[in-house]
One Martini backbone bead per residue (centre of mass of N, CA, C, O) as a GRO file, in nm:
protein
  251
    1MET     BB    1  11.305  11.049  10.248
    2SER     BB    2  11.132  11.328  10.259
    3PHE     BB    3  10.845  11.487  10.284
    4GLU     BB    4  10.925  11.749  10.121
    5SER     BB    5  11.035  11.567   9.857
    6LEU     BB    6  10.785  11.444   9.757
    7GLN     BB    7  10.709  11.259   9.459
    8ILE     BB    8  10.501  11.080   9.281
    9GLU     BB    9  10.719  10.937   9.092
   10THR     BB   10  10.893  10.831   9.366
   11VAL     BB   11  10.634  10.672   9.470
   12PRO     BB   12  10.562  10.364   9.529
   13VAL     BB   13  10.380  10.067   9.459
   14ALA     BB   14  10.196   9.823   9.633
   15LEU     BB   15  10.047   9.549   9.458
   16LEU     BB   16   9.795   9.343   9.556
   17ALA     BB   17   9.791   9.016   9.351
   18GLY     BB   18   9.755   8.703   9.537
   19GLY     BB   19   9.484   8.598   9.525
   20LEU     BB   20   9.251   8.317   9.485
   21ALA     BB   21   8.949   8.383   9.398
   22THR     BB   22   8.710   8.203   9.524
   23ARG     BB   23   8.443   8.380   9.452
   24LEU     BB   24   8.481   8.317   9.123
   25GLY     BB   25   8.566   8.053   9.059
   26ALA     BB   26   8.590   7.959   8.730
   27LEU     BB   27   8.710   8.241   8.639
   28ALA     BB   28   8.996   8.173   8.837
   29GLN     BB   29   9.146   7.898   8.765
   30SER     BB   30   9.332   7.985   8.488
   31VAL     BB   31   9.334   8.271   8.616
   32PRO     BB   32   9.407   8.561   8.737
   33LYS     BB   33   9.218   8.811   8.850
   34ALA     BB   34   9.384   9.052   8.702
   35MET     BB   35   9.324   8.887   8.404
   36ILE     BB   36   9.048   8.954   8.374
   37ASP     BB   37   8.807   9.047   8.169
   38VAL     BB   38   8.769   9.416   8.112
   39ALA     BB   39   8.674   9.581   7.858
   40GLY     BB   40   8.890   9.404   7.665
   41ARG     BB   41   9.074   9.361   7.924
   42PRO     BB   42   9.282   9.344   8.154
   43PHE     BB   43   9.243   9.475   8.453
   44ILE     BB   44   9.550   9.564   8.516
   45GLU     BB   45   9.558   9.781   8.298
   46HIS     BB   46   9.364   9.983   8.415
   47GLN     BB   47   9.523  10.036   8.664
   48ILE     BB   48   9.798  10.126   8.541
   49GLU     BB   49   9.682  10.362   8.382
   50LEU     BB   50   9.565  10.522   8.621
   51LEU     BB   51   9.833  10.573   8.761
   52ALA     BB   52   9.981  10.707   8.530
   53ARG     BB   53   9.786  10.952   8.509
   54ASN     BB   54   9.884  11.026   8.816
   55GLY     BB   55  10.224  10.991   8.805
   56ILE     BB   56  10.289  10.705   8.837
   57ARG     BB   57  10.599  10.478   8.798
   58ARG     BB   58  10.610  10.273   9.052
   59ILE     BB   59  10.558   9.908   9.052
   60VAL     BB   60  10.481   9.652   9.286
   61LEU     BB   61  10.415   9.319   9.244
   62CYS     BB   62  10.209   9.101   9.439
   63LEU     BB   63  10.235   8.758   9.399
   64GLY     BB   64  10.054   8.446   9.323
   65HIS     BB   65   9.828   8.329   9.183
   66LEU     BB   66   9.931   8.281   8.870
   67GLY     BB   67  10.161   8.525   8.853
   68GLY     BB   68  10.316   8.466   8.585
   69GLN     BB   69  10.102   8.583   8.387
   70ILE     BB   70  10.145   8.871   8.460
   71GLU     BB   71  10.440   8.912   8.401
   72GLN     BB   72  10.437   8.825   8.109
   73HIS     BB   73  10.231   9.042   8.007
   74LEU     BB   74  10.375   9.319   8.134
   75GLY     BB   75  10.656   9.323   8.214
   76ASP     BB   76  10.831   9.636   8.251
   77GLY     BB   77  10.597   9.864   8.169
   78SER     BB   78  10.667  10.060   7.919
   79ARG     BB   79  10.394  10.070   7.756
   80PHE     BB   80  10.279  10.241   8.023
   81GLY     BB   81  10.500  10.430   8.164
   82VAL     BB   82  10.641  10.217   8.359
   83GLU     BB   83  10.783  10.039   8.650
   84LEU     BB   84  10.821   9.703   8.684
   85SER     BB   85  10.785   9.479   8.968
   86TYR     BB   86  10.848   9.150   9.135
   87VAL     BB   87  10.661   8.943   9.385
   88HIS     BB   88  10.655   8.621   9.521
   89ASP     BB   89  10.528   8.384   9.663
   90GLY     BB   90  10.578   8.139   9.852
   91ALA     BB   91  10.497   7.831   9.981
   92ALA     BB   92  10.381   8.027  10.198
   93LEU     BB   93  10.117   8.196  10.313
   94LEU     BB   94  10.134   8.552  10.451
   95GLY     BB   95   9.973   8.761  10.337
   96THR     BB   96   9.970   9.098  10.330
   97GLY     BB   97  10.208   9.143  10.501
   98GLY     BB   98  10.414   8.949  10.377
   99ALA     BB   99  10.418   9.087  10.106
  100ILE     BB  100  10.551   9.346  10.206
  101THR     BB  101  10.813   9.226  10.319
  102ARG     BB  102  10.906   9.121  10.030
  103ALA     BB  103  10.894   9.424   9.903
  104LEU     BB  104  11.076   9.628  10.064
  105PRO     BB  105  11.348   9.626   9.887
  106LEU     BB  106  11.161   9.791   9.644
  107LEU     BB  107  11.114  10.009   9.839
  108SER     BB  108  11.051  10.297  10.011
  109ASP     BB  109  11.006  10.503  10.277
  110VAL     BB  110  10.760  10.565  10.087
  111PHE     BB  111  10.434  10.412  10.024
  112TRP     BB  112  10.202  10.239   9.860
  113VAL     BB  113   9.882  10.070   9.907
  114MET     BB  114   9.724   9.817   9.703
  115TYR     BB  115   9.472   9.656   9.508
  116GLY     BB  116   9.431   9.424   9.235
  117ASP     BB  117   9.082   9.447   9.248
  118SER     BB  118   9.091   9.770   9.214
  119TYR     BB  119   8.915  10.078   9.119
  120MET     BB  120   9.070  10.404   9.195
  121ASP     BB  121   8.931  10.723   9.119
  122ILE     BB  122   9.167  10.951   9.216
  123ASP     BB  123   9.361  11.209   9.373
  124TYR     BB  124   9.684  11.136   9.442
  125GLY     BB  125   9.823  11.404   9.484
  126ALA     BB  126   9.638  11.500   9.719
  127VAL     BB  127   9.701  11.264   9.908
  128LEU     BB  128  10.004  11.315   9.936
  129SER     BB  129   9.989  11.608  10.037
  130HIS     BB  130   9.845  11.544  10.298
  131PHE     BB  131  10.068  11.359  10.420
  132GLN     BB  132  10.302  11.569  10.429
  133ARG     BB  133  10.148  11.742  10.655
  134GLN     BB  134  10.190  11.478  10.847
  135LEU     BB  135  10.470  11.445  11.026
  136ASN     BB  136  10.364  11.199  11.243
  137ALA     BB  137  10.294  10.998  11.017
  138LEU     BB  138  10.282  10.645  10.918
  139GLY     BB  139   9.995  10.685  10.787
  140LEU     BB  140   9.735  10.634  10.528
  141MET     BB  141   9.368  10.653  10.493
  142THR     BB  142   9.123  10.589  10.283
  143VAL     BB  143   8.781  10.712  10.272
  144ILE     BB  144   8.427  10.613  10.268
  145ARG     BB  145   8.109  10.657  10.257
  146ASN     BB  146   7.889  10.367  10.319
  147GLU     BB  147   7.654  10.226  10.497
  148ASP     BB  148   7.687   9.922  10.383
  149ARG     BB  149   7.682   9.926  10.063
  150TRP     BB  150   7.946   9.752   9.966
  151ASP     BB  151   8.031   9.705  10.260
  152ARG     BB  152   8.149   9.665  10.564
  153SER     BB  153   8.177   9.879  10.793
  154ASN     BB  154   8.518   9.996  10.957
  155VAL     BB  155   8.485  10.322  11.022
  156ILE     BB  156   8.564  10.601  11.237
  157PHE     BB  157   8.485  10.930  11.107
  158ARG     BB  158   8.586  11.246  11.241
  159GLU     BB  159   8.670  11.550  11.167
  160GLY     BB  160   8.905  11.416  10.974
  161LYS     BB  161   8.923  11.159  11.172
  162LEU     BB  162   9.054  10.874  11.301
  163ALA     BB  163   8.905  10.659  11.559
  164ARG     BB  164   8.838  10.378  11.398
  165TYR     BB  165   8.963  10.041  11.319
  166ASP     BB  166   8.770   9.739  11.220
  167LYS     BB  167   8.704   9.424  11.060
  168LYS     BB  168   8.597   9.237  11.310
  169ASN     BB  169   8.493   9.485  11.513
  170ARG     BB  170   8.208   9.625  11.564
  171SER     BB  171   8.097   9.971  11.580
  172PRO     BB  172   7.953  10.227  11.674
  173GLY     BB  173   7.973  10.461  11.397
  174MET     BB  174   8.020  10.295  11.140
  175ARG     BB  175   8.028  10.458  10.808
  176TYR     BB  176   8.300  10.361  10.704
  177ILE     BB  177   8.557  10.278  10.447
  178ASP     BB  178   8.807  10.133  10.332
  179TYR     BB  179   8.920  10.209  10.003
  180GLY     BB  180   9.241  10.098   9.914
  181VAL     BB  181   9.430  10.356   9.988
  182GLN     BB  182   9.770  10.370  10.096
  183ILE     BB  183  10.014  10.493  10.328
  184LEU     BB  184  10.362  10.413  10.407
  185ARG     BB  185  10.607  10.369  10.627
  186ARG     BB  186  10.869  10.173  10.689
  187GLN     BB  187  10.850  10.189  11.001
  188ALA     BB  188  10.569  10.041  10.993
  189ALA     BB  189  10.642   9.782  10.814
  190GLU     BB  190  10.858   9.675  11.033
  191ARG     BB  191  10.648   9.547  11.228
  192LEU     BB  192  10.647   9.319  11.054
  193LEU     BB  193  10.675   8.979  11.032
  194VAL     BB  194  10.899   8.778  10.918
  195ASN     BB  195  10.774   8.480  10.802
  196ARG     BB  196  10.484   8.570  10.894
  197PRO     BB  197  10.163   8.576  10.932
  198SER     BB  198   9.979   8.868  10.802
  199ASP     BB  199   9.767   9.164  10.848
  200LEU     BB  200   9.726   9.478  10.762
  201ALA     BB  201   9.480   9.552  10.930
  202ASP     BB  202   9.630   9.520  11.211
  203LEU     BB  203   9.823   9.748  11.166
  204TYR     BB  204   9.613   9.978  11.117
  205ARG     BB  205   9.466   9.954  11.386
  206VAL     BB  206   9.706  10.042  11.556
  207LEU     BB  207   9.776  10.315  11.418
  208VAL     BB  208   9.502  10.440  11.496
  209SER     BB  209   9.511  10.398  11.802
  210GLU     BB  210   9.788  10.593  11.808
  211GLY     BB  211   9.760  10.829  11.590
  212ARG     BB  212   9.950  10.737  11.312
  213MET     BB  213   9.683  10.755  11.128
  214VAL     BB  214   9.539  10.899  10.863
  215GLY     BB  215   9.276  11.063  10.700
  216TYR     BB  216   9.090  11.043  10.369
  217GLU     BB  217   8.844  11.169  10.186
  218VAL     BB  218   8.630  11.035   9.955
  219ALA     BB  219   8.376  11.006   9.673
  220GLN     BB  220   8.467  10.795   9.470
  221ARG     BB  221   8.393  10.510   9.396
  222PHE     BB  222   8.464  10.179   9.393
  223TYR     BB  223   8.597   9.908   9.189
  224GLU     BB  224   8.544   9.549   9.191
  225ILE     BB  225   8.641   9.176   9.138
  226GLY     BB  226   8.555   8.955   9.374
  227THR     BB  227   8.273   8.930   9.238
  228PRO     BB  228   8.039   8.873   9.005
  229GLN     BB  229   7.883   9.139   9.063
  230SER     BB  230   8.128   9.341   9.078
  231LEU     BB  231   8.242   9.271   8.797
  232GLU     BB  232   7.996   9.387   8.641
  233GLU     BB  233   8.028   9.678   8.742
  234ALA     BB  234   8.316   9.715   8.626
  235ARG     BB  235   8.249   9.669   8.337
  236GLU     BB  236   8.055   9.906   8.305
  237HIS     BB  237   8.245  10.127   8.377
  238LEU     BB  238   8.490  10.075   8.197
  239SER     BB  239   8.340  10.107   7.937
  240ARG     BB  240   8.293  10.417   7.978
  241VAL     BB  241   8.586  10.490   7.999
  242VAL     BB  242   8.685  10.384   7.719
  243GLU     BB  243   8.488  10.565   7.545
  244LYS     BB  244   8.639  10.839   7.653
  245MET     BB  245   8.923  10.660   7.593
  246PRO     BB  246   9.046  10.555   7.308
  247LEU     BB  247   9.350  10.479   7.379
  248ALA     BB  248   9.268  10.241   7.586
  249LYS     BB  249   9.226  10.032   7.345
  250ALA     BB  250   9.505   9.988   7.321
  251GLY     BB  251   9.706   9.687   7.359
   0.00000   0.00000   0.00000
């Protein structure tokens, strides 16, 4: 697939939804985080419908903790107007990088990477168009000005370019945070070691340092369900979304 021929409906999403949700305690002991009720429905349904509204049609769910519940509930995705595929963690947890290596056979030469606990209402078509214009890029990272507001800032983003990304080692000038929507080329993902634990953040850090990952600034804040407090914020936000979109109540 060349950059020039990319259409949003042909670019698949690797949706990382295999976390143990330890910060949610009892809320996620018997159900996976993605299946927690938010505004009257499992959170994952809100995510999938958001992606479908943006023209995305292929989603590969990378599952772990109680992931069978997600697959059983969502099925093939036809009722949402998308095509769903599933990849489950093996006996050993290999992190976000390992999840991507498992999913690669189901992905294309260019694919999105997103997190199964975040609701990110942005213009996905505009993000993809920006990536297509960066012919030498192996990846794209969306960023939002954060100032340590929602989480610890980890990106230096100046004049439309990523200067530094590091989740572990803080640097002066970090005012932005990775938003949670990435695009990767298979060539970049193939750097990840198969059957070895790895973190996508390490791959992103290297790509940024090489100048092979471009940035795209967004303005709409993300909502995530990783902690009890953020879960309540997501519930409040998505309740308002559902009220504005009556059809989203069905299903």
